[in-house]
C-alpha positions in Angstrom: -2.5 -11.2 -6.5 -0.9 -8.1 -7.7 0.2 -4.5 -3.4 11.0 4.7 4.6 11.2 6.9 6.7 9.2 10.0 6.0 12.4 12.1 5.8 14.0 9.7 3.3 11.3 9.6 0.7 10.4 13.3 1.0 14.0 14.1 0.5 14.2 11.8 -2.5 11.1 13.5 -4.0 12.6 16.9 -3.4 15.7 16.0 -5.5 13.8 14.9 -8.6 15.2 16.6 -11.7 12.9 19.5 -12.7 12.9 18.2 -16.3 11.5 14.9 -15.1 8.2 16.5 -14.2 8.0 19.6 -16.3 8.7 17.7 -19.5 5.4 15.8 -19.0 2.5 17.2 -21.1 0.1 19.5 -19.3 -2.7 17.1 -20.3 -5.3 18.7 -18.0 -5.2 21.9 -20.0 -6.7 20.2 -23.0 -10.0 20.6 -21.2 -10.8 24.2 -20.5 -11.5 24.9 -16.9 -10.3 21.6 -15.4 -8.8 21.5 -13.0 -9.9 25.0 -12.0 -8.5 24.9 -8.5 -6.3 22.9 -6.2 -6.7 19.1 -6.2 -7.0 17.1 -3.0 -5.4 13.7 -2.7 -6.9 11.8 0.2 -4.5 9.4 1.8 -6.6 7.2 4.2 -3.8 6.5 6.6 -1.7 8.4 9.1 1.2 10.5 7.9 4.6 8.7 7.7 3.4 5.3 6.4 4.0 3.7 3.0 0.8 4.9 1.5 1.5 8.4 2.6 4.9 8.4 1.2 3.6 7.2 -2.2 0.9 9.8 -2.1 3.4 12.6 -1.4 5.7 11.6 -4.3 2.7 11.3 -6.6 1.4 14.7 -5.6 4.8 16.3 -6.1 5.1 14.9 -9.6 1.5 15.3 -10.7 1.3 18.9 -9.7 3.1 20.4 -12.7 1.2 18.0 -15.0 -2.3 19.2 -13.9 -1.1 22.8 -13.5 -2.7 23.1 -10.0 -1.5 22.5 -6.4 -2.0 19.0 -5.1 -2.9 18.9 -1.4 -2.3 15.6 0.5 -5.1 15.1 3.0 -4.4 12.4 5.5 -7.7 10.9 6.8 -6.7 7.8 8.8 -9.0 5.6 10.9 -11.3 2.5 10.6 -8.8 0.7 8.4 -8.9 3.4 5.8 -12.7 3.6 5.7 -12.9 7.1 7.0 -10.7 8.5 4.3 -12.4 6.4 1.6 -15.8 7.7 2.7 -14.6 11.3 2.8 -13.4 11.0 -0.8 -16.5 9.2 -2.0 -18.8 11.9 -0.5 -16.8 14.8 -2.0 -17.9 17.0 -4.8 -18.2 15.0 -8.0 -16.0 17.3 -10.1 -12.7 15.5 -10.3 -10.9 17.7 -7.8 -10.7 15.0 -5.1 -8.7 11.9 -5.6 -8.3 8.9 -3.3 -5.1 6.9 -3.0 -6.6 3.6 -1.9 -5.1 0.2 -1.1 -6.2 -3.4 -1.8 -7.5 -3.7 1.8 -9.7 -0.6 1.5 -11.0 -1.2 -2.0 -11.4 -5.0 -1.9 -11.2 -6.4 1.6 -12.9 -4.0 4.0 -16.4 -4.6 2.8 -16.0 -8.1 4.1 -14.2 -7.1 7.3 -16.8 -4.4 8.0 -19.7 -6.4 6.7 -22.3 -4.4 8.8 -20.5 -1.0 9.3 -18.7 -0.3 6.0 -19.7 3.3 5.3 -19.5 2.9 1.5 -19.3 0.3 -1.2 -16.1 1.0 -3.2 -17.5 -0.6 -6.3 -20.5 1.7 -6.5 -19.5 4.8 -4.5 -16.0 5.3 -6.1 -15.0 5.4 -9.7 -11.7 3.8 -10.9 -8.9 5.7 -12.5 -5.8 3.5 -12.4 -3.5 1.5 -10.2 -0.1 3.1 -9.5 2.1 0.7 -7.5 2.2 -2.8 -6.0 4.2 -3.8 -2.9 5.4 -7.1 -1.6 4.9 -7.9 2.1 8.0 -8.7 4.1 8.7 -10.2 7.6 11.1 -7.9 9.4 12.7 -8.0 12.9 14.8 -5.7 15.0 18.5 -6.1 14.1 19.1 -7.0 17.8 16.5 -9.8 17.6 17.8 -13.4 18.2 15.9 -14.5 15.1 18.2 -14.6 12.1 16.0 -16.5 9.7 12.3 -17.2 9.0 12.8 -20.7 10.3 14.1 -19.3 13.6 10.8 -17.4 14.1 8.7 -20.4 13.3 10.6 -22.7 15.6 10.4 -20.2 18.5 6.6 -19.7 17.8 6.1 -23.5 18.0 8.0 -23.7 21.3 6.2 -20.7 22.8 2.6 -20.6 21.5 1.2 -17.1 21.7 4.3 -15.5 23.1 5.8 -14.0 20.0 4.1 -10.7 18.8 3.7 -9.3 15.3 2.8 -5.7 14.8 0.6 -4.7 11.8 -0.8 -1.5 10.3 -4.2 -2.6 11.5 -6.7 -5.5 11.9 -7.7 -6.8 8.5 -4.9 -5.2 6.6 -2.6 -7.2 4.3 -0.1 -7.5 7.1 -2.7 -9.1 9.4 -4.0 -11.4 6.6 -0.4 -12.4 5.8 0.4 -13.6 9.4 -2.9 -15.4 9.5 -1.9 -17.4 6.4 1.6 -18.1 7.7 0.3 -19.2 11.1 -2.1 -21.6 9.4 0.5 -23.0 7.0 3.1 -23.6 9.8 0.7 -24.6 12.7 1.9 -21.7 14.9 0.3 -19.2 17.2 1.8 -15.7 16.9 -0.1 -12.9 18.7 -1.2 -10.1 16.4 -0.8 -6.5 17.7 -2.7 -4.1 15.4 -1.7 -0.4 15.2 -3.2 2.7 13.6 -0.9 2.5 10.6 2.5 1.1 9.8 4.5 4.0 11.2 3.6 3.4 14.9 4.1 -0.3 14.5 7.6 0.3 13.1 8.5 2.5 16.0 7.6 -0.2 18.4 9.6 -2.7 16.4 12.7 -0.4 16.5 12.1 0.0 20.3 12.0 -3.8 20.8 8.4 -3.7 22.0 7.2 -6.3 19.4 9.0 -9.2 17.9 8.3 -8.7 14.2 6.3 -7.1 11.5 4.7 -8.3 8.3 4.2 -5.3 6.0 5.0 -3.6 2.8 8.7 -2.6 2.9 9.1 1.1 1.9 8.4 2.3 5.4 11.4 0.3 6.7 13.9 0.5 3.9 16.0 3.3 5.4 16.3 1.3 8.6 17.2 -1.9 6.6 20.0 0.0 4.9 21.3 1.5 8.1 21.3 -1.9 9.8 18.5 -1.4 12.4 16.1 -3.8 10.8 16.6 -7.3 9.4 14.4 -8.7 6.6 13.7 -12.4 7.0 11.2 -13.3 4.3 9.1 -12.1 1.4 5.5 -13.1 1.5 5.3 -13.1 -2.2 5.7 -16.4 -4.0 8.8 -15.3 -5.8 11.8 -13.2 -4.7 12.0 -9.5 -5.4 14.6 -9.0 -8.1 14.4 -5.2 -8.8 16.0 -4.1 -5.5 19.6 -5.0 -4.5 18.6 -4.7 -0.9 15.9 -7.4 -1.2 16.9 -9.8 -3.9 18.5 -12.2 -1.5 15.5 -12.4 0.8 13.8 -15.9 0.5 10.2 -16.0 -0.6 7.3 -18.3 0.1 7.9 -20.8 -2.7 11.2 -21.6 -1.0 10.1 -21.3 2.6 6.6 -22.9 2.5 6.3 -24.4 -1.0 3.1 -26.3 -0.3 1.2 -23.3 1.2 0.5 -21.3 -2.0 1.2 -18.0 -0.3 1.6 -15.0 -2.5 0.8 -11.8 -0.6 1.2 -8.5 -2.3 -0.7 -5.3 -2.0 -1.6 -2.8 -4.7 -2.5 0.9 -4.6 -4.7 2.8 -7.0 -6.4 6.2 -7.6 -10.2 6.4 -7.5 -12.5 9.4 -7.5 -16.1 9.9 -6.3 -18.7 8.0 -8.4 -20.4 10.5 -10.7 -17.3 12.4 -11.9 -17.7 13.0 -15.6 -16.1 10.4 -17.8 -14.0 12.9 -19.7 -12.5 14.2 -16.5 -11.7 10.7 -15.4 -10.0 10.0 -18.7 -8.0 13.2 -18.4 -6.9 12.2 -14.9 -6.0 8.7 -16.1 -3.8 10.1 -18.8 -2.1 12.5 -16.4 -1.5 9.9 -13.6 -0.3 7.2 -16.0 2.1 9.8 -17.6 3.6 10.3 -14.1 3.8 6.6 -13.1 5.4 5.6 -16.4 8.3 8.0 -16.0 11.7 6.7 -15.1 11.9 9.3 -12.3 8.8 7.9 -10.5 9.9 4.3 -11.1 13.5 5.0 -9.8 12.1 6.4 -6.6 9.7 3.5 -6.0 11.7 0.4 -6.9 14.7 0.7 -4.6 12.2 1.0 -1.7 10.3 -2.2 -2.5 7.5 -0.9 -4.7 7.0 -1.7 -8.4 4.9 0.6 -10.6 1.8 -0.6 -12.5 -0.8 1.2 -14.5 -4.1 0.1 -16.1 -4.7 0.7 -19.8 -8.0 2.5 -19.0 -10.3 3.3 -16.1 -12.5 0.5 -17.2 -9.7 -2.0 -17.1 -8.9 -1.0 -13.5 -12.6 -1.4 -12.7 -12.5 -5.0 -14.0 -9.4 -5.7 -12.0 -11.2 -4.4 -8.9 -14.1 -6.8 -9.5 -11.7 -9.8 -9.8 -9.9 -8.8 -6.6 -13.1 -8.9 -4.5 -13.3 -12.7 -4.6 -9.7 -13.1 -3.7 -9.8 -10.8 -0.7 -13.2 -12.2 0.5 -11.5 -15.6 0.7 -8.5 -14.2 2.6 -10.7 -12.4 5.1 -12.7 -15.6 5.6 -9.5 -17.6 6.2 -8.2 -15.1 8.7 -11.5 -15.1 10.7 -11.1 -11.4 11.1 -14.3 -9.3 11.7 -14.3 -5.6 12.6 -18.1 -5.1 13.2 
């Protein structure tokens, strides 16, 4: 499977060299009249989380390329479904983009089998993926748990007593703890939040024992010594970040479990947007993601950049992901209907 504090990333985005954005071609101007007004980037989670941070950096760098203002519109709720539905029902003219996640685009239709407001495969059109993010287990720096094994041993001694916060029921953080509990024979209580940011605040306050989530939201706290990273939920270690390269991964910790949890994030538009506009948006977004400036902001914070060769290639990837996430949801036993 190929998935900070708000102040930290926004500050980083603000310090991007002007040349790193303005040197990119104004590809949108090749088509007269598009975009003709501001572009809305729907982020289907609350402000301050990892997806929001990615969206704001993307908007800041994409704006000079498209030649129009990019407005980030946070529409959290229902595991991202509210924002996804808002984007899908928007005008089919290419002026609304959705920054979706693996959970929204591939898992939610199985979590919300009866109440899912849209079908991402038919109500949204693919443009390209932009980043992937490994999931990590983190604890408060004052926690007595120094290693992944410490957590598992404590969970076995005290079934149901340890708590793990997540960005919501059915999200990759929830599905990860379900797989880890099954592989280790433990019972850890899942505490869902409306996004990663409020879960992180409770971790910092000592109100929950741990989190499993993508790491960008927590990196500033990791570097300042307030959070300890115990495990990567990917099969292999992360090698692109000096802060994370020594964190053990699942092949080392649970070699027989076959766990490799990563999330991915991509740009979609409402189904029905003209193909030439989708192609133009693909070129513009890929041009941003492929820059060293974008990559250098993402990688130190635990994200890697990824793009698809065409919207059709991203569409095929989405189809392949449905079966994977359907199995993960079934294994977790989660249902949100």
